[in-house]
N, CA and C of each residue as an Amber inpcrd file, in Angstrom:
protein
   675
-193.6410000-224.4330000  35.2280000-192.4040000-224.4320000  34.5300000
-191.6620000-224.6050000  35.8920000-190.4710000-225.2200000  35.6430000
-189.2280000-225.6420000  36.0460000-188.4890000-224.4610000  36.2640000
-187.8440000-224.4490000  37.2890000-186.7300000-223.1810000  36.9970000
-185.2910000-223.7600000  36.1750000-185.2860000-224.7240000  36.3330000
-184.0000000-224.4950000  34.6220000-184.7540000-224.1900000  33.8400000
-186.0960000-224.1560000  33.3100000-186.6750000-223.7820000  32.2030000
-186.7700000-221.7050000  31.9670000-187.0330000-221.3260000  33.3570000
-187.2610000-220.2600000  33.0270000-185.9110000-220.0750000  33.3020000
-184.8070000-220.4080000  33.6940000-183.2340000-219.5760000  33.3980000
-182.9650000-219.4670000  32.1920000-183.3090000-221.4390000  31.4230000
-182.6980000-220.8670000  30.1870000-183.2580000-220.0050000  29.1380000
-184.7440000-219.7970000  29.8470000-185.9060000-218.4960000  28.5100000
-185.3810000-217.4850000  29.0480000-184.8100000-216.7980000  30.3620000
-183.8700000-215.7520000  30.5360000-182.7150000-215.5920000  29.8410000
-181.6380000-216.9570000  29.8890000-180.5030000-216.6040000  29.1950000
-180.5570000-216.4360000  27.7470000-181.8410000-217.1980000  26.9900000
-181.8960000-217.0670000  25.8890000-182.6870000-215.3980000  25.5900000
-183.3770000-215.0320000  26.1270000-183.7240000-213.1340000  25.9910000
-182.3380000-212.2140000  26.6490000-181.4180000-212.8970000  26.7780000
-180.1690000-212.0170000  27.5740000-179.8760000-211.9610000  25.8530000
-179.2090000-212.9620000  25.4000000-178.6200000-213.5970000  24.4610000
-178.9150000-212.2640000  23.5830000-180.2050000-212.6100000  22.9490000
-181.1490000-211.8920000  21.7740000-181.0600000-210.5340000  21.9190000
-180.7600000-210.1870000  23.2570000-180.6630000-208.7110000  23.7280000
-179.5300000-207.8810000  23.1200000-178.6640000-209.1280000  23.5360000
-177.1510000-208.4010000  23.1890000-177.0120000-208.5580000  21.5160000
-177.5750000-209.2640000  21.1420000-177.2980000-209.3360000  19.6950000
-178.1340000-208.3730000  19.0060000-179.2970000-207.6530000  19.5370000
-179.5000000-206.6380000  19.3120000-178.7660000-205.1880000  19.3080000
-178.5560000-205.6690000  20.2290000-177.7500000-204.1280000  20.7890000
-176.7570000-204.0450000  20.0500000-175.5630000-204.9960000  19.3880000
-174.4230000-205.3130000  18.8580000-174.9060000-204.4410000  17.3190000
-175.7730000-205.4240000  16.5620000-176.2700000-205.1700000  15.6390000
-176.6660000-203.6650000  15.0160000-177.5200000-203.2850000  16.7280000
-177.7840000-201.9020000  16.2190000-176.7410000-200.4130000  16.7850000
-175.6700000-200.9960000  16.9820000-174.2350000-200.1520000  17.3490000
-173.2510000-199.8680000  15.7640000-173.5890000-201.4600000  15.5750000
-172.7210000-201.3900000  13.9980000-173.1850000-200.7580000  12.7630000
-174.6220000-200.4640000  13.0990000-175.6240000-199.9270000  12.1710000
-175.1700000-198.3550000  11.9250000-174.9780000-198.0530000  13.3520000
-174.9140000-196.3180000  13.7060000-173.8680000-196.0390000  13.2810000
-172.7130000-197.3220000  13.6970000-171.0170000-196.8400000  12.9160000
-171.3650000-196.2430000  11.6030000-171.8050000-197.1000000  11.3360000
-172.0410000-197.5800000   9.5370000-172.1300000-196.2340000   9.0610000
-173.8530000-195.9160000   9.8010000-174.2360000-194.9030000   8.7210000
-173.1560000-192.9660000  10.0310000-172.9860000-193.4650000  10.6220000
-171.8830000-192.4760000  11.3690000-171.3030000-191.7780000  10.4210000
-170.1720000-191.9160000   9.8300000-169.3530000-191.9520000   8.9460000
-169.9730000-190.6980000   8.1210000-171.1450000-191.2980000   7.9950000
-171.7390000-190.0150000   7.0930000-171.7080000-188.4660000   7.3430000
-172.5420000-189.0290000   8.5730000-173.7170000-187.7440000   9.3530000
-172.2930000-187.3030000   9.7500000-171.1990000-187.6530000  10.5420000
-169.7500000-187.1480000  11.0510000-169.0970000-186.4190000  10.1010000
-169.1860000-186.8570000   9.0180000-168.6670000-185.8180000   8.1850000
-168.8960000-184.9340000   7.4890000-170.5420000-185.1810000   7.7870000
-171.5000000-183.4560000   7.5910000-171.2730000-182.8690000   8.6350000
-171.4310000-183.2190000  10.0950000-171.5520000-182.5870000  11.4630000
-170.1400000-181.4860000  10.9040000-169.2300000-182.0270000  10.7940000
-167.7580000-182.2250000  10.8030000-167.5240000-180.6800000   9.7940000
-167.9490000-180.8440000   8.4090000-167.9770000-179.9130000   7.5500000
-168.7460000-178.7080000   7.5940000-170.3780000-178.7760000   8.9070000
-171.3160000-177.9070000   9.3160000-170.5700000-177.2370000   9.7320000
-169.2890000-177.7100000  11.1180000-168.9120000-177.0650000  12.2620000
-167.3930000-176.1490000  11.6130000-166.4310000-177.0160000  11.0010000
-165.3600000-176.2980000  10.7370000-165.6570000-175.2090000   9.4000000
-166.5920000-175.5260000   8.5790000-166.0940000-174.8590000   7.5350000
-165.3420000-174.2320000   6.4320000-164.9940000-173.2170000   6.5590000
-164.0420000-173.0800000   5.8510000-162.6640000-173.7570000   6.2620000
-162.0740000-174.5250000   6.9680000-161.4570000-174.9950000   7.6730000
-161.6030000-176.2870000   7.3220000-162.5490000-177.0950000   7.4760000
-162.4950000-178.4090000   6.6540000-161.9310000-178.4970000   5.1240000
-162.3160000-177.7650000   4.6510000-161.8040000-177.1340000   3.1100000
-160.4900000-177.6280000   3.1920000-159.8790000-176.6500000   4.2320000
-158.5380000-176.6760000   4.1970000-157.5070000-178.0300000   5.0890000
-158.4110000-178.7050000   5.5820000-157.4340000-179.8330000   6.1010000
-157.8880000-180.7990000   5.1310000-158.6520000-180.4450000   4.1460000
-158.9560000-181.5390000   2.9320000-157.6950000-181.3910000   2.3020000
-157.2930000-179.9650000   1.9330000-156.2220000-179.8980000   0.7820000
-155.1100000-180.2140000   1.7030000-155.1420000-180.4560000   2.8910000
-153.6960000-180.5340000   3.7080000-153.4300000-181.7680000   3.3730000
-154.2910000-182.6400000   3.8780000-153.9290000-183.9770000   3.3700000
-154.6090000-184.6670000   1.7450000-153.7010000-183.6250000   0.6200000
-153.9580000-184.3520000  -0.6440000-155.4610000-184.4160000  -0.4430000
-157.0490000-184.0790000  -0.4260000-157.8910000-184.5880000  -1.0510000
-158.2590000-185.5460000   0.0690000-157.5470000-186.5050000   0.8720000
-158.2190000-187.5340000   1.0980000-159.0540000-187.2780000   2.6190000
-160.1230000-187.0970000   2.7730000-161.1820000-186.4750000   3.2950000
-161.4810000-187.0640000   4.6470000-161.3410000-188.8510000   4.6900000
-160.9110000-189.8100000   5.5940000-160.0370000-189.0710000   6.9340000
-159.0210000-189.2490000   5.9830000-157.6390000-188.2180000   7.2390000
-157.7620000-186.9240000   7.8220000-158.4660000-186.4540000   6.6630000
-158.7610000-184.7560000   7.1110000-159.8330000-184.5270000   8.0540000
-160.7800000-185.8460000   8.3790000-162.0340000-185.6260000   9.2200000
-161.5510000-186.2930000  10.4930000-160.4370000-187.5150000  10.4730000
-160.2110000-187.9990000  12.0190000-159.3090000-186.9490000  12.3690000
-158.6660000-185.7900000  11.9430000-158.0210000-185.1940000  12.4450000
-158.4250000-183.4600000  12.7310000-159.8290000-183.4240000  12.4620000
-160.7390000-182.5380000  13.1500000-161.8650000-183.0060000  14.0410000
-161.8600000-184.3790000  13.5770000-162.6200000-184.6800000  14.8470000
-161.2970000-185.3100000  16.5150000-160.7670000-185.3140000  16.2500000
-159.1680000-185.4380000  16.8290000-159.3480000-183.8170000  17.7520000
-159.3390000-182.7220000  17.0840000-159.7630000-181.4180000  17.6330000
-160.7190000-180.9090000  18.6550000-161.6110000-181.5550000  17.7660000
-163.3410000-181.2920000  18.8950000-163.2240000-182.2390000  20.2650000
-162.8830000-183.6010000  19.6650000-162.2360000-184.5760000  20.8270000
-161.5390000-183.3250000  22.0380000-160.5810000-183.0020000  21.3160000
-159.0110000-182.0460000  22.3580000-159.6020000-181.0520000  23.0840000
-160.1990000-180.2260000  22.0610000-161.0700000-178.5250000  22.6200000
-162.6520000-178.2720000  22.5680000-162.8170000-179.5120000  22.1030000
-164.8250000-179.2280000  21.7980000-165.1920000-178.7420000  23.4340000
-164.3360000-179.0850000  24.2650000-165.3340000-179.1560000  25.6270000
-164.8790000-177.7420000  26.7230000-164.5480000-177.1320000  25.5900000
-163.3120000-175.8390000  26.0480000-164.2940000-174.6130000  26.5400000
-164.7090000-174.3980000  27.7200000-165.4900000-172.4660000  27.8670000
-164.9540000-171.6860000  27.5980000-165.4010000-170.5650000  26.9220000
-164.7300000-169.4800000  26.9010000-165.0220000-168.6750000  27.7460000
-164.1690000-168.1700000  28.1710000-164.4160000-166.8710000  29.4150000
-164.7690000-165.8310000  28.9720000-166.0600000-165.3820000  29.4060000
-166.3830000-164.0060000  29.1000000-164.9730000-162.4970000  29.3880000
-164.8630000-161.6860000  28.5320000-164.1130000-160.4910000  29.5340000
-165.0060000-159.1680000  29.8600000-164.4380000-158.8440000  30.5670000
-164.8700000-158.0200000  31.4380000-164.8720000-156.7040000  30.7810000
-165.9650000-155.7700000  30.8070000-165.7240000-154.4720000  30.4180000
-165.2120000-153.9200000  30.3330000-163.8820000-153.7770000  31.2390000
-162.6490000-153.2150000  31.2150000-161.8140000-153.5740000  30.3130000
-161.6520000-155.1830000  30.3620000-160.6010000-155.3620000  29.4670000
-161.0360000-155.9470000  27.9800000-162.2090000-155.8660000  28.3230000
-162.8370000-155.8710000  26.2440000-162.6410000-154.0130000  26.0740000
-162.6750000-152.5910000  26.5010000-162.0980000-151.4520000  26.1690000
-160.7020000-151.3440000  26.0100000-159.9180000-152.2100000  26.6810000
-158.3490000-152.0750000  26.5010000-158.1430000-152.8580000  25.4810000
-158.3460000-153.8600000  24.8980000-158.1130000-154.7170000  23.8590000
-158.7290000-153.7760000  22.8130000-159.6130000-152.7140000  22.4390000
-160.5840000-152.4500000  21.8870000-159.2270000-151.2620000  21.5000000
-158.6010000-150.7600000  22.4700000-158.0950000-149.5510000  21.6990000
-156.3410000-149.8370000  21.2630000-156.1760000-150.7900000  21.7650000
-154.7830000-151.2800000  21.0710000-154.4170000-151.9060000  20.3180000
-156.4790000-152.2870000  19.7230000-156.3060000-152.2210000  18.6000000
-156.5710000-151.6000000  17.2620000-157.5870000-150.4370000  18.1130000
-157.2370000-149.1530000  17.2170000-155.9010000-148.5740000  17.1430000
-155.0000000-148.6610000  18.0850000-153.8200000-148.4390000  17.9680000
-152.6380000-148.6990000  16.9450000-152.9950000-150.6270000  16.7510000
-152.1300000-151.0660000  15.8540000-152.7610000-150.5380000  14.4950000
-153.8040000-150.6960000  14.0430000-154.4610000-150.0190000  12.7320000
-153.9940000-148.4630000  12.6860000-153.7880000-147.6460000  13.2930000
-153.1950000-146.6250000  12.8500000-151.6180000-146.7100000  13.1250000
-151.4520000-147.2360000  13.6540000-149.8300000-147.4420000  12.9400000
-149.2850000-147.9680000  11.9500000-150.5370000-148.6710000  11.4730000
-150.4080000-149.4390000   9.7140000-150.2020000-148.4490000   9.0740000
-150.1590000-146.7970000   9.0870000-149.9390000-146.3380000   7.9540000
-148.5570000-146.0570000   7.9400000-147.8490000-145.9390000   8.8710000
-146.0110000-145.5960000   9.0210000-145.6120000-146.8090000   9.0380000
-145.8160000-147.8490000   9.6290000-145.0020000-149.0130000  10.1410000
-145.8730000-150.0630000  10.2020000-146.7210000-150.3240000   8.7700000
-147.2660000-151.9200000   8.5890000-146.4630000-153.0380000   9.2140000
-145.2540000-153.4030000   8.8870000-144.8220000-154.7890000  10.1000000
-144.9500000-154.1790000  11.5830000-144.1750000-153.5060000  12.0500000
-144.7960000-153.2410000  13.5140000-146.4690000-153.2950000  13.8620000
-147.1190000-152.6570000  13.2830000-149.0380000-152.6650000  13.4220000
-149.2620000-154.2490000  13.2030000-148.7350000-154.7750000  12.4400000
-148.7780000-156.5350000  12.0370000-148.2190000-157.3940000  13.0110000
-147.3930000-157.5580000  13.5220000-146.6110000-157.9480000  14.7310000
-147.8050000-157.4860000  16.1190000-147.8110000-156.1780000  16.0640000
-149.1790000-155.4550000  17.3310000-150.2240000-156.9100000  17.3220000
-151.1280000-156.7350000  15.6930000-152.0240000-157.2000000  16.0490000
-151.7560000-158.9400000  16.4940000-150.6080000-159.5250000  15.7970000
-150.6460000-160.8000000  16.2920000-150.2180000-160.9000000  17.7020000
-149.2030000-160.9850000  18.5290000-149.5630000-160.5340000  19.6890000
-150.8960000-159.9530000  20.5190000-151.8400000-159.1460000  20.5520000
-152.2990000-158.8670000  20.8950000-154.1000000-160.1340000  20.7080000
-154.0080000-160.6360000  19.3610000-154.9480000-162.0160000  19.3740000
-154.4370000-162.8910000  20.0500000-153.3340000-163.4370000  20.2670000
-152.5890000-164.0910000  20.9000000-153.4980000-163.7170000  22.3200000
-152.8080000-162.7150000  22.5790000-153.1170000-162.4500000  24.1330000
-155.0290000-162.2550000  24.6010000-155.7240000-162.0550000  23.5470000
-157.3620000-161.9190000  23.8750000-157.5970000-163.4840000  23.8580000
-157.1150000-164.1360000  22.7260000-157.4660000-165.1890000  22.9250000
-157.1520000-166.2040000  24.3880000-156.1950000-165.8640000  24.6160000
-155.8140000-166.0660000  26.2360000-156.3590000-165.6020000  26.9460000
-157.2780000-164.6610000  27.1440000-157.7600000-163.5420000  28.0630000
-159.5630000-164.8080000  28.1330000-159.7190000-165.2300000  26.8380000
-161.0990000-165.5670000  26.6710000-160.9600000-167.3730000  27.2210000
-159.6060000-168.3430000  27.9420000-160.1570000-168.9990000  28.1640000
-159.2480000-170.3400000  27.3820000-158.4180000-169.8760000  26.0010000
-157.9540000-170.6790000  25.0920000-156.0400000-170.5780000  25.5930000
-155.5850000-171.8930000  25.3700000-154.2270000-172.2720000  25.5090000
-153.2610000-170.9550000  25.3660000-152.2530000-170.5160000  25.9400000
-151.6240000-169.5150000  25.9520000-150.9030000-169.1340000  24.6820000
-150.8240000-167.8890000  24.6710000-150.1660000-167.7750000  23.0820000
-148.8110000-168.2640000  22.4160000-148.1830000-168.2700000  24.2300000
-146.8420000-169.7330000  23.5880000-147.1090000-170.7740000  23.0290000
-148.0210000-171.0060000  22.9810000-148.1660000-172.3870000  22.3640000
-149.4280000-172.1300000  21.1250000-148.3030000-171.1810000  20.2060000
-149.2430000-170.9390000  19.1550000-149.9350000-171.8340000  18.8500000
-149.9020000-172.9890000  17.9590000-150.0160000-173.9130000  17.7500000
-151.4030000-174.7540000  18.3020000-151.5540000-174.9170000  19.5270000
-152.3940000-175.5530000  19.9750000-153.3360000-174.5590000  20.1880000
-153.1350000-173.1640000  20.5380000-154.1690000-171.8400000  20.7670000
-155.1400000-171.9570000  19.2710000-154.1220000-172.0720000  18.5850000
-154.8060000-171.9140000  16.7320000-155.7060000-173.2870000  16.5810000
-155.3450000-174.2500000  17.2200000-156.0680000-175.4310000  16.9520000
-157.3590000-175.2890000  18.0900000-157.5780000-174.8160000  18.4710000
-158.5760000-174.8200000  19.2910000-159.4590000-173.3510000  19.3020000
-158.5260000-172.4840000  18.3310000-159.7870000-171.1850000  18.1770000
-160.0690000-172.0230000  16.7490000-160.0270000-172.5480000  15.9580000
-160.2600000-173.3190000  14.6110000-161.4450000-174.6510000  15.2110000
-161.6250000-175.0010000  16.3260000-162.7010000-175.6840000  16.9950000
-163.9390000-174.6190000  17.1160000-163.5550000-173.5830000  17.7560000
-164.3640000-172.3790000  18.0860000-165.2170000-171.2210000  17.3010000
-163.5960000-170.6310000  16.4480000-164.2120000-169.4410000  15.8620000
-163.6500000-169.9130000  14.4780000-164.3840000-171.0810000  13.4890000
-163.5640000-171.9730000  12.6280000-163.6400000-170.4500000  11.3930000
-164.8400000-169.8210000  11.4080000-165.2850000-168.7340000  10.1740000
-164.0680000-168.0430000  10.1830000-163.2760000-167.5400000  11.1840000
-162.5330000-166.2330000  10.9270000-160.9290000-166.8130000  11.6540000
-160.3560000-167.6540000  11.8260000-159.4730000-167.9160000  12.7760000
-158.3360000-168.2850000  11.3750000-158.9270000-168.1120000  10.0140000
-157.5710000-168.3160000   9.1700000-157.0510000-167.0610000   9.3310000
-157.6600000-165.9460000   9.6700000-157.3820000-164.2590000   9.7150000
-155.8970000-164.1290000  10.4660000-155.9730000-165.3860000  11.8740000
-155.1890000-164.7650000  12.9450000-154.0270000-165.6820000  12.2660000
-154.2290000-166.9830000  11.4200000-152.8870000-167.1960000  10.7290000
-152.1290000-166.7370000   9.6320000-152.9600000-165.7290000   9.1280000
-152.4270000-165.0820000   8.5720000-151.5160000-163.8150000   8.8970000
-152.0580000-163.3010000   9.5920000-151.3840000-162.1180000  10.6960000
-150.2930000-162.8130000  11.3510000-150.6910000-163.8080000  11.6050000
-149.2760000-164.2630000  12.2410000-147.8440000-164.7360000  11.2030000
-148.4490000-165.4100000  10.0640000-147.4720000-165.4680000   9.1820000
-146.5160000-164.6850000   8.4360000-147.9530000-163.3930000   8.0650000
-146.9560000-161.9260000   8.0210000-146.1430000-161.1340000   8.9930000
-146.3660000-161.3760000  10.2380000-145.8200000-161.0180000  11.2580000
-144.4390000-161.3790000  11.4460000-144.2130000-162.9080000  11.2050000
-142.9390000-163.8990000  11.3660000-142.5160000-163.3970000  10.2060000
-143.0860000-163.8770000   9.2580000-142.5530000-163.1470000   7.8410000
-141.6320000-161.8620000   7.7400000-142.7530000-161.0260000   7.9530000
-141.7710000-159.4670000   7.9690000-139.7610000-159.1640000   8.6160000
-140.0840000-160.1750000   9.4680000-138.7850000-159.8630000   9.9040000
-137.6270000-160.7950000   9.7370000-137.6470000-161.4540000   8.7260000
-136.5910000-162.5180000   8.0670000-136.2120000-162.3500000   7.5710000
-136.2690000-161.1190000   7.1270000-135.1290000-160.5360000   5.8680000
-134.6680000-161.2300000   4.4120000-135.3270000-162.0160000   4.5990000
-134.8600000-162.9250000   3.3610000-135.4030000-163.4010000   2.1780000
-136.2570000-161.9690000   2.2460000-136.6510000-161.4010000   0.7240000
-138.0810000-162.1860000   0.3780000-138.5290000-162.5150000   1.5510000
-139.8330000-163.3340000   1.6370000-141.0570000-162.5740000   2.3540000
-140.7500000-161.4550000   2.7250000-141.6730000-160.5020000   3.4390000
-143.0080000-160.1180000   3.0040000-143.8350000-159.8840000   3.5330000
-144.9510000-160.3230000   2.6910000-145.3290000-158.6110000   2.2080000
-145.6260000-157.9080000   1.1310000-145.7700000-156.5600000   0.8990000
-146.9150000-155.9310000   1.8290000-146.9240000-154.6550000   1.3920000
-147.7320000-153.6980000   2.2460000-149.4970000-154.1310000   2.0140000
-149.9850000-154.3680000   0.9890000-151.2390000-154.8320000   0.8920000
-151.4660000-156.1120000   1.4880000-150.6990000-157.2070000   1.3260000
-150.4060000-158.4960000   1.9690000-150.5020000-158.4200000   3.7560000
-149.9210000-157.6990000   3.9880000-150.0170000-157.0670000   5.0400000
-151.6950000-156.5140000   5.6900000-151.8200000-155.8320000   4.4520000
-153.1150000-154.7950000   5.3700000-154.2390000-156.2720000   4.8450000
-154.1540000-157.0900000   3.9940000-155.0170000-157.7690000   4.0710000
-155.1460000-159.0820000   4.7380000-153.8580000-158.9970000   5.5120000
-154.1350000-160.3070000   6.9920000-154.1440000-159.2260000   7.9440000
-154.4180000-158.3940000   8.1670000-154.9250000-157.1430000   9.3060000
-156.5140000-157.1490000   9.2680000-157.1140000-157.3940000   7.9040000
-158.4550000-156.5310000   7.6200000-158.9570000-158.2780000   8.0270000
-158.2770000-159.2850000   7.6940000-159.3900000-160.7920000   8.0740000
-159.4250000-161.1580000   9.1790000-158.0150000-160.5250000  10.5470000
-157.5950000-160.9620000  11.5900000-158.5100000-159.8160000  12.1340000
-158.9480000-158.5110000  11.8470000-159.7740000-158.3150000  12.6200000
-161.3160000-159.0740000  12.8380000-161.8440000-159.5970000  12.0350000
-163.0950000-160.4030000  11.8540000-162.9030000-161.6970000  13.4130000
-161.6110000-162.2700000  13.5140000-161.4000000-163.5280000  14.9700000
-161.6240000-161.5700000  16.0160000-160.7400000-160.9240000  15.7640000
-160.5900000-160.1880000  16.9300000-161.8530000-159.5310000  17.1550000
-162.6880000-159.2760000  16.3320000-164.0940000-158.8530000  16.8520000
-164.7740000-160.0630000  17.5760000-164.9440000-161.4540000  16.8720000
-165.6650000-162.7300000  17.3090000-165.0640000-162.6610000  19.0380000
-163.7170000-162.4810000  19.2300000-163.0710000-162.6140000  20.7740000
-163.4490000-161.5550000  21.8220000-163.7590000-160.6890000  21.2670000
-163.7650000-158.8860000  22.2470000-165.4510000-158.5750000  21.9540000
-166.4910000-159.7670000  20.8890000-167.9060000-159.3620000  21.4940000
-168.2640000-159.2840000  22.6150000-169.4290000-158.2370000  22.6450000
-169.9150000-157.5240000  24.0100000-170.7260000-159.2490000  24.6180000
-170.8170000-159.8330000  24.4240000-171.5800000-160.9290000  24.9880000
-170.9850000-162.4580000  24.1950000-171.0170000-163.1200000  25.4280000
-170.1380000-164.4630000  24.7400000-170.7710000-164.8770000  23.5980000
-169.7270000-165.3850000  22.6600000-170.1390000-166.0440000  21.0320000
-170.9000000-166.9750000  21.3140000-171.5730000-167.1820000  20.4080000
-172.3350000-168.9490000  20.2530000-171.1220000-169.5390000  19.6720000
-171.2590000-170.8240000  19.6800000-170.1090000-171.2760000  19.0670000
-170.3340000-171.2830000  17.6860000-169.1170000-170.8160000  17.1580000
-169.0880000-170.7070000  15.8220000-169.6410000-171.8130000  14.7190000
-169.9170000-173.0220000  15.1480000-170.5850000-173.8380000  14.1550000
-171.8840000-173.7260000  14.2580000-172.6580000-173.0900000  14.9270000
-174.0570000-172.4730000  14.8330000-174.3040000-171.2460000  14.8160000
-173.3330000-170.8460000  13.7760000-173.6880000-169.0790000  13.5610000
-172.7560000-169.1760000  12.1860000-173.1620000-170.2880000  11.1910000
-172.4650000-170.7150000  10.0870000-172.9170000-169.4530000   8.6550000
-173.6770000-168.4540000   9.0730000-174.6800000-167.3200000   8.1500000
-173.3180000-166.5390000   7.9580000-173.0420000-166.2020000   9.1110000
-171.5720000-165.1980000   8.9550000-170.8330000-165.2440000   8.1380000
-170.2290000-164.2820000   7.1750000-169.7160000-164.2420000   5.9090000
-168.2620000-164.7250000   6.3030000-167.3460000-165.5210000   5.4090000
-166.2910000-166.1410000   6.1480000-164.8330000-164.8730000   6.1360000
-165.1990000-163.7180000   5.3980000-164.1140000-162.7470000   5.9560000
-164.9270000-161.3910000   5.6520000-164.4920000-160.3900000   6.5350000
-165.8590000-159.5670000   6.4110000-165.5020000-158.4680000   5.5790000
-166.4510000-157.7820000   5.1080000-165.9310000-156.7670000   4.4050000
-164.9210000-155.5530000   4.5130000-164.1560000-155.5250000   4.1540000
-163.1450000-154.1910000   4.5600000-163.6620000-153.1030000   4.9940000
-164.6120000-152.8200000   4.0730000-165.9310000-151.6160000   4.5150000
-166.3170000-151.4590000   5.8520000-166.1860000-152.5310000   6.6350000
-166.8160000-152.2780000   7.5540000-165.7610000-151.7460000   8.2740000
-164.2180000-151.6770000   8.3190000-163.5860000-150.6890000   9.0650000
-163.7010000-149.3860000   8.4460000-164.4530000-148.6710000   7.6760000
-164.5280000-147.2500000   7.4570000-164.1120000-146.2720000   8.4050000
-164.5770000-146.8160000   9.5710000-164.4160000-145.8690000  10.7710000
-163.1850000-145.5420000  11.5300000-162.1980000-146.5470000  11.0860000
-160.9260000-146.3970000  11.2250000-159.9830000-145.9870000  10.6320000
-159.3340000-144.8260000  10.4780000-158.7450000-144.5350000   9.2160000
-157.4920000-144.8630000   8.6200000-156.8440000-145.7120000   8.9820000
-156.0230000-146.7110000   8.5720000-156.6170000-147.6640000   6.9040000
-158.3150000-147.9540000   7.3550000-158.3310000-148.6750000   6.5020000
-159.4230000-147.9580000   5.5020000-159.2630000-146.5420000   5.5260000
-159.8640000-145.6400000   4.4200000-158.8150000-144.8080000   3.5020000
-156.7030000-145.5360000   4.3510000-156.1960000-144.4120000   3.5780000
-156.1570000-145.2940000   2.0960000-155.5530000-144.0810000   1.0160000
-155.2020000-144.5270000   0.0310000-154.1250000-145.8450000  -0.1160000
-154.1860000-146.9700000  -0.6790000-152.8740000-147.7480000  -0.2410000
-151.8160000-147.5590000  -0.7940000-151.1840000-146.4520000  -1.7310000
-150.0750000-145.6260000  -1.7390000-149.4710000-145.2990000  -0.6740000
-150.2210000-144.6080000   0.3150000-149.6400000-144.0030000   1.6300000
-149.1250000-144.7830000   2.6060000-149.5270000-146.2740000   2.2210000
-148.7210000-146.8750000   3.6840000-147.5140000-147.3940000   3.1150000
-146.4310000-147.1390000   4.1210000-144.6600000-146.9950000   4.3590000
-144.7870000-148.1460000   4.2630000-143.8570000-148.7500000   3.2220000
-143.0010000-149.8850000   3.2570000-142.2500000-149.7450000   4.5820000
-141.9930000-150.7590000   5.3570000-140.8880000-150.7910000   6.3950000
-140.0260000-151.8530000   6.4250000
């Protein structure tokens, strides 16, 4: 067999392999839309539904947004807290809860600042970049990040004085939901990625906080501030 024939056969084989690779890539991309969507929904849980709602039901736009978040923050590695750090954060949260009875607005503001600080200590973007911090948290703590969103909104609305300030019960609910994220962030051991622990409840029942007096007090006892 001549050298020219051998070269021709090699070229033909290379072309065939290239065509097969291109075809395989196209098939994977076509299938990736559905698998990617299911993967994003599994990873983001309630945040997936909120993203779809933000985009007025446009699932494709919502998934592109969430995929971009994973690309930007998926590689973030959470830094475990030292025991002393954890104890200090937990003590400050208890103090905020106790303050809620007499000063709910101050308590909500304290909780908002504390969550930003804890997230920063775990390696998330600095609290001064709230939206970026929230975005990163949504990738790794999707089930509970909405509690942070609520308490942050309540803290900032409470000081506007424009008639849109939340009521005591709204602030209490925000605190309870935010506590779920706080518990995730200060856990005694590094947390699994949130998309791997979807069995956790989206919002922990407020009875969990029975050991903290402010969450047992009759609702009418909390003072509007």
